[in-house]
C-alpha positions as CSV (number, residue, x, y, z in Angstrom):
1,X,0.0,0.0,0.0
2,X,2.8,2.4,0.9
3,X,4.5,1.6,-2.4
4,X,1.3,2.4,-4.3
5,X,1.0,5.8,-2.6
6,X,4.7,6.6,-3.3
7,X,4.2,5.7,-6.9
8,X,1.1,7.7,-7.2
9,X,2.7,10.8,-5.7
10,X,5.7,10.4,-8.0
11,X,3.3,10.4,-11.0
12,X,1.6,13.5,-9.8
13,X,5.0,15.3,-9.4
14,X,6.0,14.2,-12.9
15,X,2.8,15.4,-14.4
16,X,3.0,18.8,-12.7
17,X,6.6,19.3,-13.6
18,X,5.9,18.2,-17.2
19,X,3.0,20.7,-17.5
20,X,5.1,23.6,-16.2
21,X,7.9,23.2,-18.8
22,X,6.8,26.1,-21.1
23,X,6.7,28.5,-18.2
24,X,10.2,27.5,-17.2
25,X,11.6,28.3,-20.6
26,X,10.0,31.7,-20.4
27,X,12.4,32.4,-17.5
28,X,15.1,32.6,-20.1
29,X,14.0,36.2,-20.8
30,X,15.4,37.2,-17.4
31,X,18.9,36.0,-18.3
32,X,21.7,38.5,-17.7
33,X,24.5,36.4,-19.1
34,X,24.9,34.0,-21.9
35,X,27.8,31.6,-22.4
36,X,28.3,30.6,-26.0
37,X,30.4,27.6,-27.2
38,X,30.7,26.0,-30.6
39,X,30.4,22.2,-30.8
40,X,32.9,21.8,-33.6
41,X,35.4,24.7,-33.2
42,X,37.5,25.7,-30.2
43,X,35.4,28.8,-29.5
44,X,33.7,30.3,-26.5
45,X,32.5,33.8,-25.5
46,X,30.3,35.4,-22.9
47,X,27.5,37.9,-23.7
48,X,26.4,40.2,-20.8
49,X,24.1,43.1,-20.1
50,X,21.6,44.6,-22.5
51,X,22.7,42.4,-25.4
52,X,22.1,39.2,-23.3
53,X,18.7,40.5,-22.3
54,X,17.7,41.2,-25.9
55,X,18.9,37.8,-27.1
56,X,17.1,36.0,-24.2
57,X,13.9,37.8,-24.9
58,X,14.0,36.9,-28.6
59,X,14.5,33.2,-27.8
60,X,11.7,33.2,-25.2
61,X,9.3,34.9,-27.6
62,X,10.1,32.5,-30.4
63,X,9.6,29.5,-28.1
64,X,6.3,30.9,-26.7
65,X,4.6,30.9,-30.1
66,X,4.0,27.1,-29.9
67,X,4.4,26.8,-33.6
68,X,7.4,24.5,-33.8
69,X,9.7,25.0,-36.7
70,X,11.5,22.1,-38.4
71,X,14.6,22.5,-40.5
72,X,17.5,20.3,-41.4
73,X,20.4,22.0,-39.7
74,X,23.6,21.5,-37.8
75,X,23.0,23.3,-34.5
76,X,26.6,24.2,-33.8
77,X,26.3,27.1,-31.3
78,X,25.3,26.2,-27.8
79,X,23.9,29.1,-25.7
80,X,23.6,28.7,-22.0
81,X,21.3,31.3,-20.4
82,X,22.1,32.4,-16.8
83,X,20.6,34.7,-14.2
84,X,23.3,35.3,-11.8
85,X,24.8,31.9,-11.2
86,X,21.6,30.0,-12.0
87,X,21.5,28.1,-15.3
88,X,18.1,28.8,-16.8
89,X,18.2,26.9,-20.0
90,X,20.3,25.8,-23.0
91,X,19.6,26.1,-26.7
92,X,21.5,25.0,-29.7
93,X,21.5,27.6,-32.5
94,X,21.9,27.6,-36.2
95,X,21.1,30.8,-38.1
96,X,17.6,31.8,-36.8
97,X,16.6,28.3,-35.8
98,X,17.2,26.7,-32.5
99,X,16.5,23.6,-30.5
100,X,15.4,24.2,-26.9
101,X,16.2,21.4,-24.4
102,X,13.2,19.2,-24.2
103,X,10.9,21.7,-26.0
104,X,11.5,21.1,-29.7
105,X,12.8,23.3,-32.6
106,X,11.8,26.9,-33.1
107,X,12.6,29.9,-35.3
108,X,13.2,33.5,-34.4
109,X,11.6,35.9,-36.9
110,X,12.8,39.0,-35.1
111,X,16.2,38.8,-36.7
112,X,18.0,39.0,-33.4
113,X,19.2,35.4,-33.3
114,X,20.2,35.4,-37.0
115,X,22.3,38.5,-36.5
116,X,23.9,37.0,-33.4
117,X,24.6,33.7,-35.2
118,X,26.3,35.5,-38.1
119,X,28.5,37.4,-35.7
120,X,29.4,34.4,-33.7
121,X,30.2,32.4,-36.8
122,X,32.7,35.0,-37.9
123,X,34.3,35.2,-34.5
124,X,34.6,31.4,-34.3
125,X,36.3,31.2,-37.7
126,X,39.0,33.6,-36.5
127,X,40.0,31.3,-33.7
């Protein structure tokens, strides 16, 4: 009986956590720092301040549209969004498309992520 109660309570926690995932990704918009790495090149950089906020808001807005985008792409740039020392989320970016951990693939139509990707690509090639 005790095992059944424990199993039931675990299922309830899993359901509640699963349902809150979209709201958790929206926390990305509060990021004040982004750590960027490239999966294939020896490249890393940190983005802070207003630029980090602008990028984070663009990613959160694209993911909130619930219209998942699908493109064949190599998502080579990894962006880790932080608020202080707390890791909020990670996305994998290629041009204006990105894969959000556990959420699917999305596309940013604002141009913010595409502009960022082009700049990061040039920086990575110089290293």
